[in-house]
PALO-291196 format. One line per 4 residues: number of its first residue (from 1); their letters; for each residue y negated, z, x of C-alpha. Coordinates in pm, whole numbers, plus 32768, in hexadecimal, padded with zeros to 4 digits. Example, Ala and Ser with C-alpha at 12.3 -4.5 7.8 and 13.67 -1.06 7.14 Angstrom:
1 = AS = 81C2,830C,84CE; 806A,82CA,8557
# end
This chain:
1 = XXXX = 76A8,8832,86F2; 779C,891A,8649; 7904,8923,86BD; 7A30,895D,85E6
5 = XXXX = 7A69,8ABA,8674; 790D,8B25,85FE; 7948,8AB5,8499; 79BE,8BA5,838F
9 = XXXX = 7B17,8B69,8300; 7B19,8AA8,81B9; 7C29,8A6A,80BD; 7CF5,8933,80F2
13 = XXXX = 7C91,87FC,8036; 7D98,87A2,7F36; 7E59,8661,7F66; 7DFA,8539,7E8E
17 = XXXX = 7EDC,8520,7D60; 7FF5,8430,7DBF; 7F88,8307,7CEA; 7E1F,8325,7D5C
21 = XXXX = 7E92,8325,7EC4; 7F69,81F4,7E84; 7E44,8142,7DDF; 7D6C,819A,7F09
25 = XXXX = 7E6E,80ED,7FE8; 7E58,7FBA,7F07; 7CE2,7FAB,7F4C; 7D30,7FC0,80C1
29 = XXXX = 7E34,7EAB,80A2; 7D36,7DC8,7FFC; 7C37,7E11,810D; 7D34,7DD3,8224
33 = XXXX = 7DAA,7C8F,8183; 7C41,7C15,8188; 7C29,7C7A,82F6; 7D6B,7BB9,8339
37 = XXXX = 7CD4,7A7C,82A2; 7B98,7AAF,836C; 7C67,7AE5,84A5; 7D0B,798F,847E
41 = XXXX = 7BB8,78E8,844E; 7B36,7995,8586; 7C6D,7936,8643; 7C39,77C8,85E2
45 = XXXX = 7AD1,77D0,865D; 7AE8,78AE,8792; 7C54,78CD,87F6; 7CE9,7A16,886C
49 = XXXX = 7BC9,7AF8,88D2; 7BBF,7C73,8905; 7B30,7CA8,87A5; 7C48,7BCD,8711
53 = XXXX = 7D46,7C95,87D6; 7CBB,7DE3,8758; 7CB0,7D6B,85EE; 7E15,7CDD,8603
57 = XXXX = 7E89,7E30,8689; 7DDD,7EEC,856D; 7E66,7E04,8462; 7FCA,7E10,84EC
61 = XXXX = 7FBE,7F8C,8501; 7F4A,7FA3,8395; 805E,7EC7,830B; 816A,7F63,83E9
65 = XXXX = 810B,80C7,8396; 802E,8108,8266; 80A7,7FE4,8192; 8218,802F,81D6
69 = XXXX = 81E4,81A1,818B; 812E,8140,804D; 8255,806E,7FD5; 8347,8186,8027
73 = XXXX = 8273,827A,7F5B; 8277,818E,7E30; 83EE,815B,7E50; 8424,82D3,7E5F
77 = XXXX = 8321,835F,7D6E; 82AC,8253,7C79; 83C4,815E,7C35; 84F6,823D,7BF1
81 = XXXX = 8480,82D1,7AA6; 8401,8180,7A2E; 8553,80E1,7A78; 85EC,81D7,7983
85 = XXXX = 8518,814B,7869; 85B0,80A7,7738; 8499,7FA5,774B; 8549,7E79,77E8
89 = XXXX = 83FE,7DCE,783A; 8381,7EFE,78F7; 84C9,7F1A,79B7; 84B7,7DA7,7A0F
93 = XXXX = 8354,7DD2,7A95; 83BF,7EFC,7B6A; 84E5,7E37,7BF0; 83F9,7D1C,7C45
97 = XXXX = 831C,7E10,7D06; 844B,7E90,7DC4; 84A2,7D28,7E19; 833A,7CF2,7E85
101 = XXXX = 835B,7E12,7F7B; 847F,7D5B,801B; 83C6,7C10,8021; 828C,7CB0,80B0
105 = XXXX = 8363,7D47,81C3; 8401,7BF1,8207; 82A9,7B4F,8213; 8231,7C5A,8306
109 = XXXX = 8367,7C28,83E0; 82E8,7AC4,8412; 8177,7B1F,8438; 81A0,7C5D,8505
113 = XXXX = 8211,7BBD,864B; 80F0,7AC7,863F; 7FFD,7BE3,8602; 809A,7CA5,8723
117 = XXXX = 8073,7B75,8802; 7F04,7B58,87A1; 7ED2,7CCB,87E0; 7F64,7C9E,893E
121 = XXXX = 7E85,7B71,8983; 7F94,7A66,8975; 7F48,7911,88E3; 80A2,7898,8878
125 = XXXX = 8048,78A6,8708; 8049,7778,8623; 7EFD,778C,8568; 7F70,76BB,843D
129 = XXXX = 80B2,7782,8416; 7FF2,78C9,843D; 7EF2,785F,8339; 8005,77F7,8244
133 = XXXX = 80CC,7937,827F; 7F98,7A0A,8240; 7F4B,794B,8102; 80AB,7988,807A
137 = XXXX = 809E,7AF7,80E1; 7F47,7B2A,8048; 7F9A,7A80,7EFC; 80D3,7B4F,7ED2
141 = XXXX = 801D,7C92,7F28; 7F05,7C42,7E32; 7FF8,7BF8,7D17; 80BF,7D31,7D6E
145 = XXXX = 7F91,7E14,7D65; 7F10,7D7A,7C25; 805C,7DBF,7B75; 806B,7F23,7BF7
149 = XXXX = 7F09,7F78,7B95; 7F08,7EC9,7A44; 805B,7F38,79C0; 812D,8016,7AA2
153 = XXXX = 8036,8122,7B0D; 7FA6,8150,79AC; 8108,817A,7927; 815C,826B,7A3F
157 = XXXX = 8021,8335,79F0; 807B,833B,7880; 81D7,83BB,78D1; 814F,84C3,79BD
161 = XXXX = 8057,853D,78B7; 816D,854A,77B3; 824D,860F,789F; 812E,86FF,78ED
165 = XXXX = 80E8,8731,7779; 8256,8774,7736; 8264,886F,7855; 812D,891D,77CE
169 = XXXX = 81C9,892F,7674; 8304,89CB,7706; 8239,8ACD,77C8; 8179,8B23,768C
173 = XXXX = 82BE,8B4D,75CB; 8347,8C32,76DB; 820B,8D08,76E1; 820D,8D26,7569
177 = XX = 837F,8D82,7568; 833A,8EA6,7654
# end
């Protein structure tokens, strides 16, 4: 087996373009939401077991870290330029998505402690309340992602391409002026 010190140096792999990375996180969210639903079904059948604990820990970590970071990236890099649009419908959709981020956080504030309890092996959860909370959380996330991928990300891509084209045109003008 080769070790890292025996391998030749290679150029760094470029980061995914921002919107592609955000879309990749959407795919992860959808996968983890499905795991969350499966976890509740397993919990109903088997109770708190070591596999349930491990899965609860993984799910909680994902929503507390990756999902929160994802929302922060959207709030910082995607939404601001769209909010400057003269298209009132687009602005309303972006504002809805910003509101969704708050609601998703509120939903997780309710679900997170239950997931933490499961991860620690405690059984003080209310299965019906947990199932309902997960359903509400999942439906909001699915609607949120659908709006982003059907309208917001395509518009953000269009605006980025337009800005790149304008920058290229300015560079060409500068080169030709010299």
